[in-house]
C-alpha positions in Angstrom: -8.5 1.0 -18.8 -11.3 1.7 -16.3 -10.5 1.4 -12.6 -12.8 -1.5 -12.1 -11.0 -3.5 -14.8 -7.7 -2.4 -13.3 -8.7 -3.7 -9.9 -9.9 -7.0 -11.4 -6.5 -7.4 -12.9 -4.8 -6.7 -9.6 -7.0 -9.2 -7.9 -5.9 -11.8 -10.3 -2.2 -11.3 -9.4 -2.8 -10.6 -5.7 -1.8 -14.1 -4.8 1.8 -13.3 -5.8 2.0 -9.9 -4.2 2.8 -10.1 -0.5 4.5 -7.3 1.4 2.6 -4.1 2.4 3.9 -0.6 2.1 3.3 2.0 4.8 -0.1 2.6 3.4 -3.2 1.2 4.7 -8.9 3.7 2.7 -11.9 3.5 4.5 -14.3 5.4 2.2 -15.2 4.1 -1.2 -12.7 5.3 -3.7 -13.7 7.2 -6.9 -13.3 5.6 -10.3 -10.6 6.9 -12.6 -10.0 5.9 -16.2 -6.5 4.5 -16.6 -4.7 4.4 -19.9 -1.9 1.9 -20.7 -1.0 -1.7 -20.1 -1.0 -4.0 -17.1 0.6 -3.4 -13.8 3.9 -4.8 -12.8 5.4 -5.1 -16.3 9.0 -6.3 -16.0 12.1 -6.2 -18.2 15.7 -5.4 -17.7 19.0 -7.2 -17.1 19.8 -10.4 -15.4 18.5 -10.5 -11.8 16.5 -7.3 -12.3 12.8 -6.7 -12.3 13.3 -3.2 -13.7 10.5 -1.8 -15.9 10.8 0.9 -18.5 12.1 3.5 -16.2 8.7 5.0 -15.5 8.3 6.5 -18.9 4.8 7.7 -19.9 4.3 7.7 -23.6 7.8 8.9 -24.2 7.3 12.1 -22.2 9.1 13.0 -19.1 7.4 14.4 -16.0 8.3 18.0 -15.2 7.8 18.5 -11.5 6.3 21.7 -10.1 8.6 21.8 -7.1 10.7 25.0 -7.0 8.7 26.9 -9.7 7.5 30.3 -8.7 4.2 30.2 -6.9 3.8 26.4 -6.9 4.4 23.6 -4.5 4.6 19.9 -5.5 1.9 18.4 -3.5 1.2 14.7 -2.8 -1.2 12.7 -0.7 -0.2 9.5 1.0 -2.4 6.6 -0.2 -3.3 5.4 3.3 -6.3 3.1 3.8 -8.0 0.9 6.4 -7.3 -2.7 5.4 -10.3 -4.9 4.6 -9.4 -8.5 5.5 -11.8 -9.7 2.8 -9.7 -8.1 0.1 -6.1 -8.3 -1.0 -4.2 -5.5 0.7 -2.1 -5.1 -2.5 -5.3 -4.4 -4.6 -6.5 -2.0 -1.9 -3.1 -0.2 -2.1 -3.5 0.2 -5.9 -7.0 1.6 -5.5 -5.8 4.1 -2.9 -3.0 5.2 -5.2 -5.5 5.7 -8.0 -7.7 7.7 -5.6 -4.9 10.1 -4.7 -4.2 10.7 -8.4 -7.9 11.3 -9.0 -8.1 14.0 -6.3 -5.3 16.0 -7.9 -2.1 14.9 -6.2 0.8 15.7 -8.4 3.2 13.2 -6.7 2.8 9.9 -5.0 4.8 9.6 -1.7 5.9 6.2 -0.6 8.3 5.1 2.2 9.6 1.5 2.2 11.9 -0.3 4.6 15.2 -1.3 2.8 14.9 -4.8 4.0 11.5 -5.1 2.3 12.9 -3.7 -1.0 16.1 -5.8 -1.1 17.7 -9.0 0.1 21.1 -9.1 1.8 23.0 -8.4 -1.4 20.7 -5.7 -2.6 18.8 -8.1 -4.9 15.2 -7.0 -5.5 12.4 -8.7 -3.5 9.9 -9.6 -6.2 6.7 -9.2 -4.2 7.5 -5.8 -2.9 8.7 -4.4 -6.3 5.6 -5.9 -8.1 3.4 -4.1 -5.6 5.2 -0.8 -6.0 5.1 -1.2 -9.8 1.3 -1.6 -9.6 0.9 1.3 -7.1 3.0 3.7 -9.1 1.8 2.7 -12.6 -1.3 5.1 -12.5 1.0 8.0 -11.7 3.6 6.9 -14.3 1.0 6.5 -17.0 -0.3 10.0 -16.3 3.2 11.5 -16.3 2.9 12.4 -12.6 5.7 12.4 -10.0 7.0 9.8 -7.5 8.7 10.5 -4.2 10.3 7.5 -2.6 12.1 7.2 0.7 14.2 4.1 1.4 14.2 3.5 5.1 17.7 2.6 6.0 16.4 2.9 9.6 12.7 2.9 10.5 12.7 5.6 13.2 14.4 3.8 16.1 14.8 0.5 14.4 17.5 -0.7 12.0 16.0 -1.6 8.6 18.9 -2.9 6.6 18.5 -6.4 4.9 21.7 -8.0 6.3 23.1 -9.0 9.6 25.8 -6.8 11.1 26.4 -3.1 10.8 26.4 -0.6 8.0 30.1 -1.0 7.2 32.2 -2.5 4.5 31.9 -3.4 0.8 28.9 -5.7 1.2 26.7 -2.8 2.6 27.8 -0.3 0.0 27.3 -2.9 -2.8 23.8 -3.7 -1.5 22.6 -0.1 -1.4 24.1 0.6 -4.8 22.1 -2.3 -6.3 18.9 -1.1 -4.6 19.4 2.4 -6.0 20.1 0.9 -9.5 16.7 -0.8 -9.2 14.9 2.4 -8.2 16.3 4.3 -11.2 15.8 1.5 -13.7 12.1 1.4 -12.9 11.2 5.0 -12.0 13.9 7.4 -13.2 11.8 9.5 -15.5 9.1 10.1 -12.9 11.2 10.3 -9.7 11.2 13.8 -8.3 12.5 12.9 -4.8 14.7 10.1 -3.5 15.4 10.1 0.2 17.1 7.9 2.7 15.6 7.7 6.2 13.3 7.4 8.0 13.5 10.0 10.8 17.1 9.3 11.2 17.6 11.5 14.3 15.4 9.1 16.3 17.9 6.3 15.5 20.9 8.5 16.4 19.4 9.3 19.7 19.5 5.6 20.8 22.5 4.4 18.8 26.1 4.1 20.1 28.6 6.6 18.8 30.2 4.0 16.6 26.8 3.0 15.1 25.9 6.6 14.6 29.2 7.3 12.7 28.7 4.2 10.6 25.2 5.4 9.6 26.4 8.9 8.6 29.3 7.4 6.5 26.9 5.0 4.9 24.3 7.7 4.1 27.0 9.8 2.5 28.0 7.0 0.2 24.3 6.2 -0.7 23.6 9.8 -1.5 26.8 10.3 -3.4 26.0 7.2 -5.5 22.4 8.2 -6.1 23.5 11.8 -7.0 26.1 10.6 -9.6 23.9 7.9 -11.1 23.8 8.0 -14.9 20.0 7.4 -14.9 19.3 10.2 -12.5 17.1 12.9 -14.1 17.9 16.6 -13.5 14.6 17.1 -11.6 15.3 14.3 -9.0 16.2 15.8 -5.6 18.1 13.7 -3.1 18.3 13.9 0.6 18.0 12.2 4.0 14.9 12.3 6.2 14.9 13.6 9.7 12.1 14.9 12.0 11.0 18.4 11.6 11.5 18.9 15.3 15.2 18.1 14.8 15.5 20.9 12.2 13.7 23.3 14.4 16.0 22.5 17.3 19.3 21.7 15.4 22.2 19.9 17.1 25.6 18.9 15.8 24.5 15.3 15.4 21.5 16.4 13.2 23.7 18.6 11.0 25.7 15.5 10.0 22.5 14.1 8.6 21.6 17.0 6.3 23.1 15.5 3.2 22.2 15.9 -0.5 20.6 18.7 -2.4 17.4 19.0 -0.4 16.4 18.9 3.3 13.8 16.2 4.0 11.6 16.4 7.1 8.9 14.3 8.6 6.4 16.0 10.9 5.3 14.4 14.2 2.1 15.8 15.7 3.1 14.2 19.1 5.8 15.4 21.4 8.4 13.3 23.1 5.8 12.2 25.8 3.3 11.2 23.1 1.1 14.2 23.9 -0.6 16.0 21.1 0.9 19.3 20.0 -1.5 22.3 19.5 -2.8 22.4 15.9 -1.4 25.9 15.4 2.1 24.9 16.6 3.0 23.7 13.1 3.6 27.4 12.1 6.1 27.8 14.9 7.9 24.5 14.2 8.1 25.1 10.5 9.2 28.7 11.0 11.9 27.7 13.4 13.2 25.0 11.0 13.3 27.5 8.1 15.1 30.0 10.2 17.7 27.5 11.3 18.2 26.3 7.8 18.6 29.9 6.6 21.3 30.4 9.2 23.5 27.8 7.6 23.9 30.1 4.6 23.3 27.2 2.2 19.9 27.5 0.4 18.3 24.1 -0.1 14.5 23.5 -0.5 12.7 21.9 2.4 10.6 18.9 1.6 7.9 17.9 4.1 7.8 14.3 3.1 5.1 13.4 5.7 2.9 16.0 7.4 -0.5 15.4 9.0 -2.6 15.6 12.2 -4.9 13.2 14.0 -8.6 13.7 14.6 -9.1 11.1 17.3 -10.5 12.2 20.7 -8.3 9.5 22.2 -5.3 11.7 21.7 -7.1 14.9 22.6 -8.0 16.0 19.1 -11.1 16.3 16.9 -12.0 16.8 13.3 -12.2 20.5 14.0 -8.7 20.5 15.4 -7.4 18.6 12.4 -9.0 21.2 10.1 -7.3 24.0 12.2 -4.0 22.3 11.7 -4.3 22.3 7.9 -5.5 25.9 7.9 -2.4 26.8 9.8 -0.1 24.7 7.6 -1.4 26.0 4.3 -1.5 29.6 5.6 2.2 29.4 6.2 2.9 27.6 2.9 0.9 30.2 1.0 3.3 32.9 2.2 6.5 30.9 1.7 6.0 28.8 -1.3 9.6 29.3 -2.6 11.0 27.7 0.5 9.4 24.3 -0.2 10.1 21.6 -2.7 7.4 19.0 -1.9 4.7 18.5 0.7 3.3 15.0 1.3 -0.1 15.2 3.1 -0.6 12.2 5.4 -2.9 10.8 4.4 -5.9 9.8 2.2 -7.9 7.8 4.8 -7.8 6.5 8.3 -6.0 3.2 8.8 -6.7 0.0 10.8 -5.7 -0.2 14.4 -3.6 -3.3 14.1 -1.4 -1.7 11.4 -0.9 1.4 13.5 -0.1 -0.6 16.7 2.6 -2.4 14.8 4.0 0.8 13.4 4.0 2.5 16.8 6.7 0.1 18.0 9.2 1.7 15.6 8.9 4.9 17.7 10.3 3.1 20.8 8.6 2.9 24.2 8.0 -0.9 23.8 7.5 -1.2 27.6 5.2 1.8 27.8 1.7 0.7 26.7 0.0 4.0 27.3 2.6 5.7 25.0 2.2 3.1 22.3 -1.6 3.3 22.5 -1.5 7.1 22.1 0.9 6.8 19.2 -1.3 4.2 17.5 -4.5 6.3 17.9 -2.7 9.3 16.4 -1.4 7.3 13.4 -4.8 5.7 12.7 -6.8 8.9 12.7 -4.6 11.1 10.5 -6.6 10.4 7.3 -8.7 12.9 5.5 -11.5 10.4 5.2 -13.1 7.9 7.6 -16.7 6.8 6.8 -16.9 10.1 4.9 -14.8 13.1 4.2 -13.5 15.0 7.2 -13.8 18.8 7.3 -10.0 19.1 6.7 -10.4 17.5 3.3 -11.8 20.8 1.9 -8.6 22.6 2.9 -6.4 20.0 1.3 -8.5 19.9 -1.9 -8.3 23.7 -2.2 -4.5 23.5 -1.8 -4.2 20.8 -4.4 -6.0 23.2 -6.8 -4.3 26.4 -6.1 -0.7 25.2 -5.9 -0.8 24.4 -9.6 
């Protein structure tokens, strides 16, 4: 099925698709031929919208992560929303575009309260959208990396009132994990629980922090033992890269599962832009700290990118310098990494970035929020046209396979 037909199909069902994942593309997206049936196909048991487990023609995706000389590399399908078009159709087009440029894995982070209701029951609109976005990757036998945001940076993101304690909470996350595996098990290379958990711990009470750690341990244990889990699926919890580079006792409690998952923030605590080359120091410090634990687990950079906006003191040349530094380090230490998710395909719209900036805190600090929004909105590799950094990412997509 050609992309234009696929998009027409998505437009037809856009009226029943509502929620929006953390993806927002500005440039025209290339056409890609798609094989297979329609998006959002459903089947499964009572109360489930589970599809066919992400199978692609009976074959199972074999991820590149961990293989000698390779890195599993993805590109976040970010885009600038066009109010004249369905955001869900735009999300599918962005997903197709990331596949067409050579990404081996599609990275997605979704708040738990957008995925599930209070009992863990699937939210139809969100799952239909994710089915449609992931279908091009599933049809091509490519990988999926999904992070369930138990917290969204400083904000709680669970779908029920109260705290993360008791049988209702554990039952709800189990049902959500069941849904993930039922739909995507054969393509799922990474399943993480997050998002930037250390930000939440920094503002939570000691009791709430303890509840979160206990809850995460149960979620990861359940996901790890799940009968539908494929051998290639790595499981972990997502913290900031800065927390790994400067480890504390609280952060060590969050390093659960069989991989370490980190999210890079190009801004410091004061929302000032870090130097482009500092990614080498931060990554090096994180790898050194992890090595000191004596337990070897691959490091996944679930989200890593750099802004190009002059409003935060950057430029397209600085963004390119960042990626040159990042890939220079990765080239020499490929065996230390499981997956790298480049953020992202294209610049996003300001309204979306302003809303997301609130999850970082600083609600009463408008200058901090404005800097954060400007940074988030200009981290794409495309605006009206490709930015210079795109060539570095394209080269990495080619040589890491």
